[in-house]
C-alpha positions, 0 to 999 in steps of 0.5 A: 566055157568060153571065159575059162578057155585058153582062147579067151585067156590069149584074147586082147579082150581079156585084158580090156575093162569091157571084156572084164565087165562082160566076163563078171556079168556072165560068171557072177550074175545069177539071174542072167542065165535063167533069164536067158533060158526063160526068154528062149522058152517063151519067145522061140514058139512066137518066132516060129509063127512069124516065120510062117507068116513071112514065108514066101513058099506057101500062103500063110493065111491058113496057118495063123490061127492054128500056129498061134494056138500051138505056140501058146501050148508050146510055151506052156509046155516049155514052162512045165505047165506052171501057170505062174511062169507063163501067164504073163506071156499068155496074157500079152499074146491074148491081148494082142490076138483078141484086140488086134490080130484075130479075125473071122478070116483066120477062123475060116482058114483054120477050119478049111485047112485040113492039117488042123480040121482033121487033127485029133487036137482040133479046136471046137470052139464056136468062134471057128464056125462063126468066123467061117460062116461070117466069111461065107456070108460076106464073100459068097453073094449068090444064095444058091452057091452059098447053100451048095458050099454049106452042103459040101462042107459035110464031105470035107468034114467027114472025109467023103468022096475024093477027100477019103482017098489014100492020096488025100489022106497021106498028103494033107499034112505035107502039101500046101492047103491051096494045092491039096484043095486043087487036087481033091476038091473037084467033087465039091467045086463051089467049096473048092473055089471058096477054100482056095480063094481065102487059103491062098491069101498072102499076109505079112508079119511086118505090122504084127512085129511092130505090135509085139515090140516091148516098146508097145507095152510102155503106156505113158511118157512117165512109164517110158522114162522109168524104163529108160532110167532102169536101162541106163542105170544098168548100163552104167553099173557095168560101164557100158555106154550108148552113143547119143547120136543114134538115139532120140527121146521125147519125140512127137513123131518118128519114122520106124520100119516104114511106118510113121508113129505119131502121138500113139497112132501109126500111119503109112509111110509116104514113100511106100504108099507112093510105090504102090500107087506107081505100080505098073499094071501087071501082065503076068501072074508073077507081077500080081503076086509081087504086087500082093506082097507089097500091098499086104504090107499095109493091109491093116490100113485098108478096109475090106482088103480081103475082098479086094485081094480075093479078086486078085487071087482069082487071077492066079488060079491054076488055068492062068498059070504061065499065061498072060493076064487080061489087061484091066483098067487100073483100080481108082483110089478109094 
């Protein structure tokens, strides 16, 4: 261990009061390491989800629903299946997922991602198909195309036609879903178009990260003050200090991670909005992708954002890769 090593004994911090206090906490506080282990077991799976959502190589929309399910199961496994240990974490996840994060689009992309649809552990909850058909009804306006997509779902579900070829079966776990559909969906063109449109949507964990903050668990000023009191008491016990100039308390409005938080409500940061408004018309695929990445930051504030984003995703389909985009009139603000 560090505190019994020769390096620590010869270190200047070993002789300072702060270093001795830290050593005392690590060596004598029996709750420290069990708490560290619990934190790692319960948060590492969630960090994995955030990394998927913030990844730049593959659009993450097709993985959110499945990744959240896997994260919960991993947490339970890490806690040896003891419900009393992980129930608190599961309750927080379920509350955030059910009330703020779960959308029909997530269910639809879960169904259309073969990594999950063809998995032995695929979820068969009715909400998956319900979300799929709600998205189909909203995004496919032509009734003939709608019925074709509905019929073609059987080919995908039961691995018929190109879906059943060896190349398809050996690559669906490794290829990004959009590319996989582009390669093997030719015999179901209407379904392929619908699947690539929504699986190719990008997303950001920025808003998600704000809501998962422990600060969000404080539901009243009294609760917040009590939380602060406990923190400062803990610091005082170990002779640790916080620099007052870096903190403010009891504010009606604060700026936090490019958001304005005011009296329990979250608003868009004006400078970030201005950057979106001032964006010049895109002339190529890469600029469209960059714009989507920026606009996605505030997608939670935009009604019908998925339908708008789908139109932009159409500009990035394979035939247009590397070519200039047609010049469009800048959309008006709504």
